[in-house]
N, C-alpha and C positions, 0 to 999 in steps of 0.2 A: 434600573429607575423604570417605573410602570409611566406607561402611556396615559396623557389627558383624556376624561370618558370624550370630549367635544371635539377630540382628533379622531378618535375609535369610531366615533356613531357619525357617519360623513353622513347628509341627507342626498337619500336618492330618488330618482326622477320618475316619478308613475308615467309619465308620457315617453319614458324612452323604454323604460321595459315594457309598454304595450305593442309599442314600434318596435321593438326588438322582437316580441313575442307575435306578433304580426307575420312579418318578413320571416321569421325564421321558420314558422306552421306555412306560408307560402311556399318558400323555398320546397321543401321537404315535400310538400305535395306536388308540386311544377315539377320536381326529380322523379318522383311515383309516378307522375303522369305522366313524361317525358319518355323513362324506362317502359311504361303501357304502351304508347304510341310507337316507340323503338319498334317492340315485340311485334303489332300490330302492322307495323310499316314493312318490317324482316318476313313476315308469315305474307302477305300480300304482294311485296316485292318476287318474292319465290313462285307464287304460283303465277305471277306475271311470266314471268322467265322462261317457268314450266313451260308455259301456254305455247312462249315463242319456240323454246327448245324442239318442242312435238309437233307444232307446225312446220317447223323448217325440217327436222326429220320427214315429217310427210311430204314434202314438198321435194327434198333431194332421192325420196326414193322413186317418187312420181320420176323424177329427171332422169335418174339413175336407173330406170327399167326403160325409157325410150332411146338412152343412150348405149345400153346394151344390146338392144335390138336394132340400132343401127351400126354397131360395131365400134360405137368411140370409145370406149369404158377401155378395152385391151388398150388402145393405143395410148389412152393418158396414162397408165398404171404406173404407179409411183411418182408421178407429178408431186411438187411439192408444192405447187402455188405459185400465185407472182408475190414476189418480198417488195419490202419499200414502202407498204403501204402505213398511212400514220394508225397509231395506238388505237380502237376502239372501247366505248363506255361499256357497251354490251357485249361484243368482243364474243360471237359464239363462234367455234370450231367445229367443223366435220370430217368424220372418217367413213369411207367404204371398204368394207371389211367383206375377203372373201378367202374363204378356207383357212379361218385364222391369221390372214395376212392383212396390214392394209395395201390397198389397191389404189386408192383416191383419198387426200386428203386437204386437206387449206392450210395454208400458212404457219399457225401457231398451233395446229394440231400436233400431238407426239408421233414418233412413228411408230409405234406397237399400237396394238388396238386400246382406248379405253378400257371397253370391258370384253373379259372371255369367259365361254363356256354361259352364256345368258341363257336362262332356261324357257324366259318365258317369247310369246310373237312380237310383243313392242312394250314397253315400260320403261320407269328411272331408277336408277343405278346412280352411288357415290364412290366411285374408286377415285384411291389414292394412285396419281400417274406422277411418274419423276419427282417425286417429293412436293409435289401438286396436289391438292383436293379438287374433285370435278364433280358439276352435276352434270349425268350423261341422260339422253333420250337414246332409247336404242328401237331400231325397228326390223323385221328379219323379214326376208322374200324368203320363203323355205323352196318355194318352186329353183329358185334361181342361186339359190345355195347366196347370199350374199345379205351384210348387213348394213344397213347405216346408221351410224351412232354420232350425233351432234351433244358436244359437251359446253359448258362455260362455267370457268374458273369461279370459284365461289370468291376468292378474293376480292375480282371483280364485282362481286355484290356487296362485299364489304365496304369497296372501297366509295359505291354509290352512296350507301349510308353514310360516311363518313365526309363526304361533301356532303349532304345534306346538314349534318350535324354541325358544320363547321360555317355554313350557310344560317343554321338557329341559332347558333348560340350570341351570335350580338346580340340580334333581335329580344333575346328571350334576356337577357342581360338588363338589356334597356327597362324593356316591360318590368323588371323587379325593380330598377332603379326608381321608376314613376310609379312603381307602386308603393316603395318607401317612403316618394313627397306626397303621395296621395294620402297616404296613412299620417305622417307626420300633417299635414293640413288639418284632415278632418279629425284626428284624434284635438290637433289644440280647440279646432272649431267646438267640438264636441265638449273640453274639457272647461271651456272657457267659463261658464257657471260657478266651475269650482276657484278660478281666478278672481271671479266677480264675489263670491262668498268670503274669500281670504281678503280681499280691499276692502272691504264691507267692514272684517272685524279688525282688521288691523287699522283703520281709520274710527277704532274707537277710542276714548281718552277714559280717565279716570272719573270723569265726570257724567260720562255716555255710558249708561249701562243698560239703553232699549235694548230690547230683543230684537235680532236679526229676522230679517222678514222670512217667511216661511215660503211663502209664493214666489214660483218659478222655479224652485231648488228642485232639482234631481231626484227620484226617490232616492236613490243612496246615498245623495249628503243628506237627509231629512234626519235620520238619527243623529248623526253629528250634531245639525244645526240645533234640534233642538235639546240636546245634552248640553250644549254651550248656551241655551235659551235660559234652561235649568241654572245653570252654574251661575250667572247674570241676575237673572233675577235672586236667587239665594245669597249674591253678593249686595246687590241693591239695598236688600232686606236688613243687611246687619250693616253696612253704611248708615243706611237710614236711621236704624236704633241707634248709634253711637252718634252721630249727629245731634237727635234728638236729645240722648243722654248727657252727652257735653253743654248744648244748646239750656236743656234742664238745670242741668247741674249749676252752669256758670251765672243763670238769671236766678236763681234760689240763693246762691250765695251775697249777691250782690246788697240783699238787704241786711241780714247779719251782721256783713260788713263795713256798712254803714254805719248801723246801732254801735258794733263795736268801737270803730274811730271813734262817734259823739261819747259813749263811756270813757275812751282812754282821755280824750278830751276835759272832761271833768274832773277825771280821778288827777291828771297836771296841775289842774288848776286848787283842787284842794289839798295837793300836796307837794309842794314847789319843789320841797328838800328831793325829791324825787324826780325832778322836771327830763334828767339825763335821760335812766331809762324810759322814762315812758316816752320821749323823743323817738327814741330808737324804736319802740313798739309802734308808733305812730308810724316809722317809713317803711316798718314789716307790715303793717297791715296796706299803707299803699303800695306796696312790689303786690300786695296777694290781691287786693282791688284794679289793680291795671293787670296783672295774669288775667284775672276775672275776664276783666273787659276784652283783652284780646282776645277769648275762648269763643266770649260771644260774637264777637267781626268775624274769628275764623267760620266759627258754626253757620252764620250769614252766608258767610260769602263760598264754600264749599260746595252748597248744591246747586249754586249758576250755574250757568252754561253761557259763555262769549253774544250769543244771540240774545239772551235776558238781559243784559247790562241796558241800562239807559243811557245813550249820548247825547251831548248837547253842547253848545260853544258854550266854556267857560272864560270870563275874564279874566285874566292873569294876574294883573295889576291889585285888584281889591284883595285877591287869596295872598299872594305874596306879601302884603301890608301887614296884612292881619294877622298873619304868621310871623312876621318879624315884629310886630308888639306884644305877642303871646308870649315871645322868647327873649326882649330885650333884657329885660330885668334880670334874668338868671344870667345870660351873657354878661351884665354888666359889673354884676356882684361875683365874678370869676374873672373878671379884666378878660374875657373873650371878646375879639373883633365879628360882629357878625351884619355880612356885607349880601345884599338882595341884591340885583341887576335884570330888569325885565327888558328882553327885545322883542317880546311876542305880544300878540294883544289877545288871542284865544288859543283853547286847543280844544278838541272833541273828546269828552269824557264824562263819564257821573260826577257832578257835584261834590258830594259827601265823600264818596271813594278816593276823587282826589285829594281832597282837603287833606282824608287820613292818610294817605302814601306821602305828602309833603312833612308833614307833621310828625309819622314817626321816620323821617329821614332825619329831620333836623333835631329831635328828642335822642337817635342814637348818636349823632356827631358830637352833641353836647354832653353826651350821658359820658363817652371814651374816651374825649381829646382832656388834655390838661388846663389848668388854668393857665390864659396867656393866649392861647390859640387863637388860629384864624378861619374860620367858617364863611364857603362863600354858596349861595343859593341862586343861580342862570339860568334863567327862561333865554333860548336864541335856537337860532334856524342853523341847523348841520346839514352839510349834504344836501339841500334841498328839505330835510323834515323838522319837523320841531321836537327841539330836546328841552329839558330840565333838568341840571345835573346840580348833585350838592357834595360839595369838595374841603376837606381841612388838610392840616399840616399838621394831625396828632401821630398817635405811633403807629398809627395803618396797621394792617394786617396783612400776612405772610401770602404769598402766591399758593401754596396748597387750601389754604384758610378761607380763599376768597371763595372759591369753587363748591365750598358748603353753606358759605354766608346764610342762604334764604331757609335752610332746612329747619325745619321746627324743632325748637328747646337748646338749637345750636349756638356754644358760644365758645371763645377761642378761647387757648390755654392760657391761664396767666392775667388773666382782666381779675381786677378787684372792684370793680363796679358790679351795682347788683343789676339783674335784668331779668326779664324771662326767656331770652331766647326767641321773640314769638312775632316781634316788632317788623323783621323783614322777612317773613313767612309772608305776613300781610301785605305788603308789598308787594313780595313777588306773585301772590295769587291774584290781585288789585290787577298788577301787570297785561299776568295771563287775559284774565277777563277782555284786558283793551285791545289786546294786540299789539301793547308796549315792551321793546327790547329792554331789558334790564340788565346792565352789566356793573361791571368792578372792576374797580382800577386803583390807580394811585392817585394821589391826591393833591395839594398844593405844593409847589416849590417842591416835583419830585418826592414829595413821600406822603404819609397819613391814608387817607383813603376817601375814592372818588367813587357815586352812584352818577348813573346819567339812565335816563330814562328816554328813550325815543319812541315820538309818537308816529302812527303810520301817518302818509301822507296824507294832505288835505286841509291840515286847522289852519288856520286865518293866520296870514303872516303880521 
């Protein structure tokens, strides 16, 4: 079983990738710089300690010469020095060597000389004594035949560097965390135009194909926005051409359809024996005429935006009475009950568009309800908002089909009545232009179909 493409191609975050790249590069550079700093610190530390060893050796040589002259060195021969002193970080040890033997040494110095067979008068050596590596400065007095050797374990120097590292890793880790936070905030600020452009594009509707503003766009984003503007321009041109074609075709069809209807009426009078076929032809012509009228209405509504609809208070009682009078004869002929209740004075809407909406809803109910059905048109206030509803107790529409009732040219399967499938599409379009919430539900007595129009608040009660 193969995975679905939308599951395989998960979206990734440019901000996170940028942050990861910055932090990773910063970490690598910090480690490299830390290595360089450590090498420099090691070199400088060695130089400082070597200078200390040399100075200590020179001082001890001077002191040892003085002791030898006073005869103190012989009495101190073999002394191990005082014990029990606390461990020192620098911890330099010394030896006084004569005749290849240690005649004087500090507490931590080994019993055998650090260095034997030293060739030069003074200098440094790196001997291995008792499995420990030492850094030793040797200074020799040729006249008195003794040496002063001052040494320090390399481990002591390593310990100082380790202690330094222990004190540094926490500030460095904190600095990297602050760097990551700063990068996160800065990348968010830098990418803010990208989010603003995305919000501008996401806010566009099928009726809003205006160009995206190029002013204020970052240079890296300009090619994308320009390409999108090109697509929007071509799409707008195509839609305008389609709307013009629909409007022109529908307008041009109205005249020949009206003429055809008159010719059929004339032929029906001239040939009474063919009244039934001519009547069916007249119904078909009327259906085509209604379809053309609906296409013309949609062609006029499609280019409009919500802000282009002129709204004004529309008194509902006269409008509902006029609709009742227009449909009363058809309802009576079919034994249907058509009731109108008006609990609102007015609503904010375009008068002509509101009349189209209510007429289409009533026509729909009359067309698809069987003889003897009940239809109610009610204007009332519901949950603080004006509501107009049209309900019937006819056969109704199943739940799945209700979701598609406002699609263009959609008709419920099994319907025997004629229709264009555009009436509720026109209702939906006008409702969207007015900000009216259109909903389909059950009708009267728990059956049939109910259509509700919830107007925005602020209409007069």
